[in-house]
Each structure stands twice: as C-alpha cells, then as structure tokens.
C-alpha positions in Angstrom: -2.4 133.4 12.8 -2.4 129.8 11.6 -5.2 127.9 13.4 -4.6 124.3 14.8 -7.3 121.7 15.4 -6.6 118.6 16.7 -9.6 116.2 16.8 -10.0 113.3 19.1 -11.4 110.4 17.5 -12.5 106.9 18.8 -9.3 104.8 18.3 -6.5 103.4 20.7 -5.5 106.7 22.8 -2.4 106.6 24.8 -3.0 108.9 27.8 -0.1 110.1 28.3 1.1 110.7 24.6 -2.3 112.3 23.9 -1.7 114.5 26.8 2.0 115.7 25.6 0.4 116.3 21.8 -2.4 118.4 23.3 0.6 120.5 25.0 3.1 120.8 22.0 0.4 121.3 19.7 -1.8 123.6 21.8 -4.6 123.4 19.3 -7.1 126.6 19.0 -10.0 124.1 18.4 -10.2 120.4 19.8 -12.8 118.3 18.2 -14.4 115.3 20.3 -15.2 112.9 17.9 -18.1 110.2 19.6 -16.2 107.4 21.8 -12.9 110.1 21.7 -15.2 111.8 24.3 -14.3 109.5 26.6 -10.8 110.4 26.7 -12.1 114.1 26.8 -13.9 113.6 30.0 -11.5 111.2 31.6 -9.2 113.9 31.3 -11.4 116.9 32.2 -11.0 118.6 28.9 -13.9 120.6 27.1 -13.5 120.6 23.5 -14.7 123.5 21.7 -16.5 121.2 18.9 -18.2 117.9 19.5 -19.3 115.7 16.2 -20.3 112.1 15.6 -23.5 110.0 15.5 -22.7 108.5 19.4 -23.3 105.0 18.4 -20.4 103.9 20.5 -20.0 107.0 23.0 -20.9 106.5 26.5 -24.1 107.8 26.8 -23.8 109.9 30.3 -20.7 111.4 28.9 -22.5 112.7 26.0 -25.3 114.0 28.5 -23.1 115.6 30.6 -21.5 117.6 27.7 -24.9 118.3 26.6 -26.1 119.5 30.1 -23.2 121.0 31.8 -21.1 122.2 28.8 -22.2 125.0 25.8 -20.0 122.8 23.9 -21.8 123.2 20.3 -22.8 119.0 19.4 -23.4 117.8 15.9 -25.3 114.7 16.2 -25.5 112.7 13.0 -27.6 109.8 12.2 -25.6 106.5 12.1 -26.2 105.4 8.3 -24.7 107.7 6.5 -21.7 108.4 4.0 -19.0 110.0 5.9 -17.4 108.3 9.0 -17.7 110.7 12.4 -13.5 111.4 11.9 -14.4 112.8 8.1 -17.1 114.7 9.5 -15.0 116.3 12.1 -12.2 116.9 9.7 -14.8 118.7 7.3 -15.7 121.2 10.3 -11.8 122.0 11.0 -11.8 123.3 7.7 -14.8 124.9 8.2 -12.9 126.5 10.9 -10.3 127.4 8.5 -7.1 125.7 10.5 -4.1 125.4 8.4 -3.0 122.5 11.0 -4.3 119.4 11.6 -3.9 116.5 14.0 -6.2 113.7 14.9 -5.5 111.6 18.1 -7.5 108.2 18.0 -7.1 107.3 14.5 -5.5 104.1 14.5 -6.2 101.2 16.9 -8.1 98.0 16.4 -9.9 98.4 13.8 -8.2 98.0 10.2 -11.5 99.8 8.7 -11.3 102.8 10.5 -7.6 103.0 10.1 -7.6 102.9 6.2 -10.7 105.3 6.1 -8.8 107.4 8.7 -5.8 107.6 6.4 -8.0 108.1 3.3 -9.8 111.2 5.2 -6.3 112.7 5.1 -6.9 113.8 1.6 -9.5 116.0 2.4 -7.1 118.3 4.0 -4.4 117.6 1.7 -6.5 118.9 -1.2 -7.2 122.0 0.8 -3.6 123.1 1.4 -4.0 122.1 4.9 -1.2 120.1 7.2 -3.1 117.5 8.7 -1.6 114.1 11.0 -2.9 111.1 12.5 -0.7 110.4 15.1 -0.2 107.9 18.1 2.9 106.6 20.1 4.1 104.5 16.9 3.2 106.8 13.8 3.0 110.2 12.6 1.0 109.3 9.0 0.5 112.5 6.4 0.3 112.4 3.2 2.6 114.3 0.8 3.1 115.3 -2.5 6.2 114.2 -4.7 8.7 117.0 -4.2 8.4 116.4 -0.3 8.7 112.4 -0.8 11.9 113.1 -2.7 13.4 115.1 -0.1 12.6 112.9 2.9 14.0 109.9 1.5 17.4 111.5 0.7 17.4 112.9 4.1 16.8 109.9 6.1 18.4 107.5 3.5 21.4 109.1 4.1 21.4 108.8 8.4 20.4 105.6 7.9 16.9 106.0 9.3 13.8 104.1 8.1 10.9 105.9 6.7 8.3 104.1 4.8 6.0 105.4 1.9 2.7 104.0 0.8 1.3 105.4 -2.5 -2.5 106.4 -2.6 -3.2 108.0 -5.5 -1.7 111.3 -6.6 -0.5 111.7 -2.7 1.8 109.5 -0.2 1.4 108.5 3.2 4.5 108.1 5.6 5.5 106.6 8.4 8.6 107.3 10.3 10.5 104.9 12.6 
C-alpha cells in the first residue's frame, strides 16, 4: 500500500481548498508545522505528528496539542540549517510515504516559497511524488521525460503549462 502524507505548513491557506484537498488526498499522515497548527486547530483536525521551532505558532495552540492530545511533537531550535517544512518533509520520508502533499507552502514570503520549492528535491531524489498546492498552483519536480510528455499534451490542447528549470529537475505549474 502506498502511504500518503500531507503537510500543513505556515504559509497562506485557503480553508475550503485545504479541506477539499484533505478529503481528496485522504492522507495516512498529517504533519502540522509551526504556524500551520492554527489551521488544524481552527478546523478541529488532530495531526499525526507536529514539528517546528514554534516561533510563529500561537503558544496557546501548541499548548493545547501538548496537553490534550497524544500527538508526537518534535520541537527544534529556531537557529537551525533546515526550515520547519524541510524537517516535516524528512519526517514524511521516515514514515515511508510514497506521495506527499504540502498545503501552506506558498504565500507572501517569497523566501519561504522558494525554500519550499527547493525542498521538493528531497522527496524527488527519494522517488516520492511531492506537490506544493494552493488555490492557483500545483508545484512538483519532474524529470526530462515527463517534461516532454506534459509539453506535448498541454501544447496540443492549447492549455498553459509553465516550466522552470531547477538543476536536474523541473518545476511545473499548470494554469
């Protein structure tokens, strides 16, 4: 059985889109990341794991999950070499997921968005399908063969597809 993971990070989250994604993906694991806990708390969702340095999370929400659930919580020092989302991605790989979805991976902080796109290389290298999704985008890394196949499909149908080269992989966003 291919396990699915869904990470709720601290970027912009459209509630109805996120709830629909949760329903469609039906993840085996939900990993709450720092400020992403607020979405989970507001929607009465108990994640399977929680990670972060909790520098942007509401302390009352973190306390709620500590005191009223048995969810494993991994707290990290804010001075670290990995982002909270990267830590969550690595946890998902430890859990042996074969498909990984990230909500809250985009938003107003371009440094966070670019870091999150770069983090997609970790599951890509591990052979795990991974996506950062929001209302307007579905971002993933693909190999050359997939890139050529998608170009032919979308170009012939007159639809827009955008490719950005990132090292040996490519990022796609479909419009």
